[in-house]
C-alpha positions in Angstrom: -21.4 14.0 -38.2 -24.8 14.2 -36.5 -26.3 11.7 -34.1 -30.0 11.0 -34.7 -32.1 9.4 -31.9 -35.2 7.5 -32.6 -37.4 8.3 -29.6 -39.4 5.1 -29.7 -40.3 2.3 -27.3 -41.8 1.8 -24.0 -39.6 1.7 -20.9 -41.3 -1.6 -19.8 -40.7 -3.4 -23.1 -37.8 -5.9 -23.5 -35.7 -6.3 -26.7 -37.5 -9.6 -27.2 -40.9 -7.8 -27.5 -39.8 -6.1 -30.7 -40.6 -8.6 -33.4 -38.1 -7.5 -36.1 -35.3 -6.6 -33.6 -35.7 -10.1 -32.0 -35.6 -11.8 -35.4 -32.7 -9.7 -36.6 -30.5 -10.6 -33.6 -31.6 -14.2 -33.7 -30.7 -14.5 -37.4 -27.4 -12.7 -36.9 -26.3 -14.9 -33.9 -27.3 -18.1 -35.9 -25.2 -16.8 -38.8 -22.2 -16.2 -36.4 -22.4 -19.8 -35.0 -23.0 -21.5 -38.4 -20.1 -19.7 -40.1 -17.5 -19.6 -37.3 -17.7 -15.8 -37.0 -15.9 -15.0 -33.7 -15.5 -11.9 -31.6 -12.3 -10.0 -32.2 -12.2 -8.7 -28.6 -13.6 -11.1 -26.0 -14.4 -14.7 -26.9 -18.0 -15.8 -26.7 -18.4 -18.8 -24.5 -22.1 -19.5 -25.5 -23.8 -17.6 -28.4 -27.2 -18.7 -27.3 -26.8 -17.5 -23.7 -25.4 -14.1 -24.9 -28.3 -13.7 -27.3 -30.8 -14.6 -24.5 -29.2 -12.0 -22.2 -29.6 -9.3 -24.8 -33.2 -10.3 -25.7 -34.2 -10.1 -22.0 -32.9 -6.6 -21.6 -35.1 -3.6 -21.2 -35.1 -1.6 -24.4 -34.3 2.1 -24.2 -33.9 3.6 -27.7 -32.1 3.4 -31.0 -29.9 5.9 -32.6 -28.6 6.3 -36.2 -25.6 7.7 -37.9 -25.3 7.1 -41.6 -24.3 3.4 -41.9 -24.3 2.9 -38.1 -27.3 1.7 -36.0 -27.1 1.6 -32.3 -29.7 0.1 -29.8 -29.4 1.1 -26.1 -30.7 -1.3 -23.5 -30.5 -2.1 -19.8 -29.4 -5.5 -18.6 -31.9 -7.4 -16.6 -29.2 -8.6 -14.2 -26.4 -6.3 -13.3 -22.8 -7.4 -13.9 -19.7 -6.3 -12.0 -17.4 -6.2 -15.0 -18.3 -5.0 -18.4 -18.1 -7.3 -21.5 -17.3 -6.2 -25.0 -17.7 -8.3 -28.2 -16.9 -7.2 -31.7 -17.9 -9.3 -34.7 -16.5 -8.3 -38.1 -17.6 -10.1 -41.2 -18.1 -9.7 -45.0 -16.0 -8.9 -48.0 -14.2 -5.6 -48.6 -17.1 -4.1 -50.6 -19.8 -5.1 -48.2 -18.2 -5.5 -44.8 -20.2 -5.3 -41.6 -19.7 -5.4 -37.9 -21.6 -5.8 -34.6 -20.2 -4.3 -31.5 -21.8 -5.4 -28.2 -21.0 -3.5 -25.0 -22.6 -4.9 -21.8 -22.1 -2.2 -19.2 -21.2 -3.0 -15.6 -23.2 -2.0 -12.6 -25.6 0.8 -13.5 -24.1 1.7 -16.9 -26.3 1.2 -19.9 -25.5 -1.4 -22.6 -25.7 -1.2 -26.3 -25.1 -2.8 -29.6 -23.8 -1.0 -32.7 -24.4 -2.6 -36.1 -22.4 -1.0 -38.9 -22.4 -1.9 -42.6 -21.9 -0.4 -46.1 -25.3 -1.0 -47.6 -27.8 1.5 -49.1 -30.7 0.0 -47.2 -31.3 -0.1 -43.5 -31.3 -3.2 -41.3 -34.7 -5.1 -40.9 -35.2 -4.2 -37.2 -36.0 -0.6 -38.0 -39.4 -1.8 -39.2 -40.4 -2.0 -35.6 -40.3 1.8 -35.4 -42.3 2.7 -38.5 -45.6 4.4 -38.2 -48.8 3.4 -40.1 -47.6 5.4 -43.1 -44.2 3.6 -43.2 -42.2 6.6 -41.9 -39.6 6.3 -39.2 -39.4 9.7 -37.6 -36.1 10.8 -36.4 -35.2 13.5 -33.9 -31.8 15.1 -33.9 -30.0 15.7 -30.6 -28.6 18.9 -32.1 -31.2 21.6 -32.2 -31.7 23.2 -35.6 -30.5 20.3 -37.8 -32.9 19.2 -40.5 -33.3 15.4 -40.4 -34.5 13.3 -43.3 -36.9 10.7 -42.0 -36.3 7.1 -43.0 -38.9 5.2 -45.0 -39.9 1.6 -44.4 -39.5 0.9 -48.1 -35.7 1.6 -47.6 -35.4 -1.2 -45.1 -34.3 -4.7 -46.0 -36.7 -7.6 -45.3 -35.5 -10.4 -43.1 -35.2 -12.6 -46.2 -33.1 -9.9 -48.0 -30.9 -9.6 -44.9 -30.4 -13.4 -44.8 -29.3 -13.2 -48.5 -26.9 -10.4 -47.6 -25.4 -12.6 -44.8 -25.0 -15.6 -47.2 -23.0 -13.4 -49.5 -20.8 -12.2 -46.6 -19.7 -15.3 -44.7 -16.0 -14.3 -44.3 -14.5 -13.5 -40.9 -13.1 -10.1 -40.6 -10.2 -9.2 -38.4 -9.5 -6.3 -36.1 -6.1 -4.9 -36.6 -4.6 -3.1 -33.6 -1.7 -0.7 -34.2 0.1 0.6 -31.2 1.8 4.0 -31.5 4.3 5.4 -29.1 
């Protein structure tokens, strides 16, 4: 499977400065609170504070694997111990998850949003050019990359409808093998 990096963004821009990314995360965190969706790894003490911490981060870049969307960012305040949150929700046909990894000390932080949907999450609109194309670069030289089109991205309203149809809490199942 190939990793595709969107080389987009300014090093001095925060996550909050990206309109659709900001709204996507705000809608998602509100959905978690309203529907009792909890992290399967570390508990969230305060959803609003966690969201605020992410929005105030310096944005680095986003990457894409089919069905998986990752945003890399740098915390505004360093932490000594990393934090990991994993939200799983939806039904079997349309399940989704959000993994948040806040890196300790100088490590970068990221979130990874995964879902089984033909369209792309709304925040990718922030990275479309004037023609509606989202140009992708492969980290692997020689691979042909199909660029994404803005028309293939859900609107925020379509995303809210998706969430309303997928209010179930998912569970992380851990199997230990000797």
